[in-house]
C-alpha positions, -999 to +999 in steps of 0.1 A: -220-409+722-191-395+705-179-415+675-139-415+671-136-430+636-146-414+605-146-424+570-147-412+537-142-418+500-120-403+476-116-403+440-093-394+411-095-410+375-096-447+385-080-445+416-106-449+449-091-444+482-113-456+511-100-435+542-105-437+579-095-411+605-090-411+641-075-387+664-035-396+667-005-382+664-005-377+624+004-413+612-005-421+575-010-457+568-019-468+532-025-501+527-009-514+559+023-494+548+036-462+559+028-436+533+064-429+526+074-463+519+041-470+498+046-437+478+084-435+476+102-408+496+107-386+467+067-383+459+045-357+463+034-365+502+029-329+505-004-334+489-016-356+516-010-329+541-029-301+524-063-310+537-048-308+575-028-278+568-059-262+554-077-269+586-050-262+610-051-300+620-014-308+612-008-342+637-039-343+654-055-373+633-043-407+623-051-418+588-059-452+577-065-458+540-069-484+512-062-476+477-072-493+447-067-488+409-048-459+389-014-450+395+006-435+423-002-400+414-040-405+411-038-425+442-021-395+463-049-370+448-076-395+457-062-401+493-061-361+494-097-361+484-109-386+510-089-371+539-108-339+530-142-352+529-134-373+561-124-341+579-158-325+570-173-357+589-152-347+619-163-310+618-188-294+592-175-258+601-140-269+582-162-268+545-151-230+538-115-237+545-112-270+522-136-254+494-112-223+494-082-245+488-099-268+462-100-298+482-136-310+479-138-308+443-132-342+425-107-337+396-132-350+370-105-356+342-106-393+329-091-412+302-108-406+268-120-438+256-106-455+222-133-451+192-143-478+167-127-479+134-095-455+147-062-463+163-069-445+197-089-419+215-078-395+188-052-412+166-062-424+134-052-451+112-028-436+086-043-428+052-031-442+023-043-431-010-031-462-030 
């Protein structure tokens, strides 16, 4: 039995994208909204298309995603990561092209924690001699 719905999770900073892809016309739905409406028209929507361009699957799959956490920029990167991993579920042969494009690597950069006795992660309280 051929499965026609594929799932993967993408992450970036504190943003998490749950992604389902199905064969279709290239429509991207994010949190029940169109991707252009959700992210804004001037946002980096080309990042969402990168996994499809790298694997030559432009407008062959519909994407339904739920995004939580982070800001819009991190959410776009998490969505791209999730789409890449979902495409691997569709066809494991696509791994090489996705890997060369750097789309399977999760960006590990996170916000550094605040340390005790300090103002922030790196910022210190101002020293006063007297």
